[in-house]
Backbone as XML, in Angstrom:
<?xml version="1.0"?>
<chain id="A" units="angstrom">
  <residue number="1" name="UNK">
    <atom name="N" x="5.691" y="11.075" z="-7.182"/>
    <atom name="CA" x="3.637" y="10.824" z="-7.552"/>
    <atom name="C" x="3.587" y="9.754" z="-6.188"/>
  </residue>
  <residue number="2" name="UNK">
    <atom name="N" x="2.614" y="9.795" z="-5.848"/>
    <atom name="CA" x="1.972" y="8.893" z="-4.462"/>
    <atom name="C" x="0.680" y="8.366" z="-5.159"/>
  </residue>
  <residue number="3" name="UNK">
    <atom name="N" x="0.082" y="7.266" z="-5.086"/>
    <atom name="CA" x="-1.229" y="6.552" z="-5.238"/>
    <atom name="C" x="-1.455" y="5.865" z="-4.013"/>
  </residue>
  <residue number="4" name="UNK">
    <atom name="N" x="-2.944" y="5.997" z="-3.795"/>
    <atom name="CA" x="-3.820" y="5.079" z="-3.032"/>
    <atom name="C" x="-3.550" y="3.774" z="-3.283"/>
  </residue>
  <residue number="5" name="UNK">
    <atom name="N" x="-3.235" y="3.209" z="-2.045"/>
    <atom name="CA" x="-3.503" y="1.457" z="-2.202"/>
    <atom name="C" x="-4.467" y="1.011" z="-0.976"/>
  </residue>
  <residue number="6" name="UNK">
    <atom name="N" x="-4.832" y="-0.268" z="-1.547"/>
    <atom name="CA" x="-5.507" y="-0.894" z="0.216"/>
    <atom name="C" x="-4.700" y="-1.774" z="0.567"/>
  </residue>
  <residue number="7" name="UNK">
    <atom name="N" x="-4.424" y="-2.332" z="1.794"/>
    <atom name="CA" x="-3.164" y="-3.159" z="2.076"/>
    <atom name="C" x="-4.286" y="-4.724" z="2.002"/>
  </residue>
  <residue number="8" name="UNK">
    <atom name="N" x="-3.689" y="-5.600" z="1.488"/>
    <atom name="CA" x="-3.866" y="-7.015" z="2.016"/>
    <atom name="C" x="-2.990" y="-7.729" z="3.677"/>
  </residue>
  <residue number="9" name="UNK">
    <atom name="N" x="-2.180" y="-6.781" z="3.832"/>
    <atom name="CA" x="-1.369" y="-7.342" z="4.873"/>
    <atom name="C" x="-0.801" y="-6.348" z="5.833"/>
  </residue>
  <residue number="10" name="UNK">
    <atom name="N" x="-0.590" y="-6.794" z="6.614"/>
    <atom name="CA" x="-0.217" y="-5.826" z="7.851"/>
    <atom name="C" x="1.433" y="-5.697" z="7.814"/>
  </residue>
  <residue number="11" name="UNK">
    <atom name="N" x="1.934" y="-4.356" z="7.456"/>
    <atom name="CA" x="3.292" y="-4.180" z="7.520"/>
    <atom name="C" x="3.686" y="-2.830" z="8.002"/>
  </residue>
  <residue number="12" name="UNK">
    <atom name="N" x="5.198" y="-2.742" z="8.050"/>
    <atom name="CA" x="5.466" y="-1.491" z="8.837"/>
    <atom name="C" x="6.439" y="-1.071" z="7.327"/>
  </residue>
  <residue number="13" name="UNK">
    <atom name="N" x="6.180" y="0.548" z="7.353"/>
    <atom name="CA" x="6.947" y="1.470" z="6.331"/>
    <atom name="C" x="6.972" y="2.572" z="6.643"/>
  </residue>
  <residue number="14" name="UNK">
    <atom name="N" x="8.430" y="3.086" z="6.622"/>
    <atom name="CA" x="9.188" y="4.322" z="7.116"/>
    <atom name="C" x="8.834" y="4.270" z="8.857"/>
  </residue>
  <residue number="15" name="UNK">
    <atom name="N" x="8.529" y="3.545" z="9.563"/>
    <atom name="CA" x="8.517" y="3.493" z="10.626"/>
    <atom name="C" x="7.422" y="3.432" z="10.821"/>
  </residue>
  <residue number="16" name="UNK">
    <atom name="N" x="6.219" y="3.720" z="9.572"/>
    <atom name="CA" x="4.454" y="3.417" z="10.214"/>
    <atom name="C" x="3.804" y="2.543" z="10.310"/>
  </residue>
  <residue number="17" name="UNK">
    <atom name="N" x="3.010" y="2.238" z="10.751"/>
    <atom name="CA" x="2.267" y="0.395" z="10.955"/>
    <atom name="C" x="1.347" y="0.994" z="9.902"/>
  </residue>
  <residue number="18" name="UNK">
    <atom name="N" x="1.472" y="-0.214" z="8.877"/>
    <atom name="CA" x="0.311" y="0.284" z="7.849"/>
    <atom name="C" x="-0.690" y="-1.177" z="8.067"/>
  </residue>
  <residue number="19" name="UNK">
    <atom name="N" x="-1.802" y="-1.317" z="7.890"/>
    <atom name="CA" x="-2.947" y="-2.157" z="8.616"/>
    <atom name="C" x="-3.692" y="-2.388" z="7.397"/>
  </residue>
  <residue number="20" name="UNK">
    <atom name="N" x="-3.599" y="-3.795" z="7.237"/>
    <atom name="CA" x="-4.637" y="-4.754" z="6.379"/>
    <atom name="C" x="-6.341" y="-4.313" z="6.466"/>
  </residue>
  <residue number="21" name="UNK">
    <atom name="N" x="-6.519" y="-3.999" z="5.124"/>
    <atom name="CA" x="-7.813" y="-3.603" z="4.651"/>
    <atom name="C" x="-7.943" y="-1.939" z="5.002"/>
  </residue>
  <residue number="22" name="UNK">
    <atom name="N" x="-6.909" y="-1.475" z="5.184"/>
    <atom name="CA" x="-6.870" y="0.302" z="5.112"/>
    <atom name="C" x="-5.872" y="0.797" z="4.141"/>
  </residue>
  <residue number="23" name="UNK">
    <atom name="N" x="-6.414" y="2.134" z="3.626"/>
    <atom name="CA" x="-6.311" y="2.820" z="2.428"/>
    <atom name="C" x="-5.014" y="3.766" z="2.832"/>
  </residue>
  <residue number="24" name="UNK">
    <atom name="N" x="-3.848" y="3.563" z="2.014"/>
    <atom name="CA" x="-2.860" y="4.684" z="2.574"/>
    <atom name="C" x="-2.451" y="4.958" z="1.398"/>
  </residue>
  <residue number="25" name="UNK">
    <atom name="N" x="-1.660" y="6.211" z="1.289"/>
    <atom name="CA" x="-0.955" y="6.707" z="0.283"/>
    <atom name="C" x="0.682" y="6.861" z="0.248"/>
  </residue>
  <residue number="26" name="UNK">
    <atom name="N" x="1.078" y="5.889" z="-0.970"/>
    <atom name="CA" x="2.844" y="6.155" z="-0.924"/>
    <atom name="C" x="3.133" y="5.898" z="-2.443"/>
  </residue>
  <residue number="27" name="UNK">
    <atom name="N" x="4.347" y="5.735" z="-2.581"/>
    <atom name="CA" x="5.271" y="6.084" z="-3.714"/>
    <atom name="C" x="4.540" y="5.441" z="-5.005"/>
  </residue>
  <residue number="28" name="UNK">
    <atom name="N" x="4.409" y="5.689" z="-5.715"/>
    <atom name="CA" x="4.153" y="5.092" z="-6.678"/>
    <atom name="C" x="4.780" y="3.659" z="-7.154"/>
  </residue>
  <residue number="29" name="UNK">
    <atom name="N" x="6.078" y="3.908" z="-7.097"/>
    <atom name="CA" x="7.388" y="2.940" z="-7.231"/>
    <atom name="C" x="7.026" y="2.156" z="-6.394"/>
  </residue>
  <residue number="30" name="UNK">
    <atom name="N" x="6.710" y="2.025" z="-4.678"/>
    <atom name="CA" x="6.348" y="1.159" z="-3.374"/>
    <atom name="C" x="5.277" y="0.828" z="-4.057"/>
  </residue>
  <residue number="31" name="UNK">
    <atom name="N" x="4.230" y="1.389" z="-4.255"/>
    <atom name="CA" x="2.944" y="0.838" z="-4.277"/>
    <atom name="C" x="3.118" y="-0.300" z="-5.643"/>
  </residue>
  <residue number="32" name="UNK">
    <atom name="N" x="3.570" y="-0.372" z="-6.690"/>
    <atom name="CA" x="3.878" y="-1.202" z="-7.897"/>
    <atom name="C" x="4.142" y="-2.320" z="-7.363"/>
  </residue>
  <residue number="33" name="UNK">
    <atom name="N" x="5.390" y="-2.378" z="-6.801"/>
    <atom name="CA" x="6.084" y="-3.595" z="-5.953"/>
    <atom name="C" x="4.941" y="-4.295" z="-5.548"/>
  </residue>
  <residue number="34" name="UNK">
    <atom name="N" x="4.106" y="-3.871" z="-4.370"/>
    <atom name="CA" x="3.328" y="-4.048" z="-3.677"/>
    <atom name="C" x="2.277" y="-4.557" z="-4.293"/>
  </residue>
  <residue number="35" name="UNK">
    <atom name="N" x="1.732" y="-4.269" z="-5.428"/>
    <atom name="CA" x="0.711" y="-4.401" z="-5.765"/>
    <atom name="C" x="1.183" y="-6.055" z="-6.496"/>
  </residue>
  <residue number="36" name="UNK">
    <atom name="N" x="2.032" y="-5.830" z="-7.420"/>
    <atom name="CA" x="2.783" y="-7.297" z="-8.485"/>
    <atom name="C" x="2.953" y="-8.046" z="-6.855"/>
  </residue>
  <residue number="37" name="UNK">
    <atom name="N" x="3.058" y="-7.858" z="-5.834"/>
    <atom name="CA" x="3.579" y="-9.096" z="-4.840"/>
    <atom name="C" x="2.084" y="-9.587" z="-3.949"/>
  </residue>
  <residue number="38" name="UNK">
    <atom name="N" x="1.087" y="-8.949" z="-4.649"/>
    <atom name="CA" x="-0.429" y="-9.040" z="-3.728"/>
    <atom name="C" x="-0.296" y="-8.667" z="-2.235"/>
  </residue>
  <residue number="39" name="UNK">
    <atom name="N" x="1.120" y="-7.702" z="-1.844"/>
    <atom name="CA" x="0.511" y="-7.266" z="-0.450"/>
    <atom name="C" x="-0.222" y="-6.033" z="-0.235"/>
  </residue>
  <residue number="40" name="UNK">
    <atom name="N" x="-1.063" y="-5.375" z="-1.647"/>
    <atom name="CA" x="-1.583" y="-4.270" z="-1.798"/>
    <atom name="C" x="-2.703" y="-4.647" z="-2.813"/>
  </residue>
  <residue number="41" name="UNK">
    <atom name="N" x="-3.638" y="-3.896" z="-2.928"/>
    <atom name="CA" x="-4.289" y="-3.429" z="-4.223"/>
    <atom name="C" x="-4.250" y="-2.344" z="-4.626"/>
  </residue>
  <residue number="42" name="UNK">
    <atom name="N" x="-4.591" y="-1.358" z="-5.797"/>
    <atom name="CA" x="-4.977" y="-0.267" z="-5.797"/>
    <atom name="C" x="-6.604" y="-0.037" z="-5.275"/>
  </residue>
  <residue number="43" name="UNK">
    <atom name="N" x="-6.438" y="1.124" z="-4.437"/>
    <atom name="CA" x="-7.589" y="2.056" z="-4.116"/>
    <atom name="C" x="-8.271" y="2.475" z="-4.783"/>
  </residue>
  <residue number="44" name="UNK">
    <atom name="N" x="-9.946" y="2.233" z="-4.557"/>
    <atom name="CA" x="-10.545" y="2.731" z="-5.850"/>
    <atom name="C" x="-11.098" y="4.191" z="-4.815"/>
  </residue>
  <residue number="45" name="UNK">
    <atom name="N" x="-11.172" y="5.276" z="-5.886"/>
    <atom name="CA" x="-11.395" y="6.578" z="-5.259"/>
    <atom name="C" x="-12.880" y="6.547" z="-4.895"/>
  </residue>
</chain>
C-alpha cells in the first residue's frame, strides 16, 4: 500500500530525487519511518 507524503528534506529514493516541499507517493512502511524521523509529513489530500 502506498501513501502520499510531503517531503521536508531532499533525498534519493530508488534512484529518484525527491525534493523538499513536493508530494510523492511511497510505500506505507517507508512513509511511516520518514514521518517518525521528521524527513516528511503525511500529505493532506
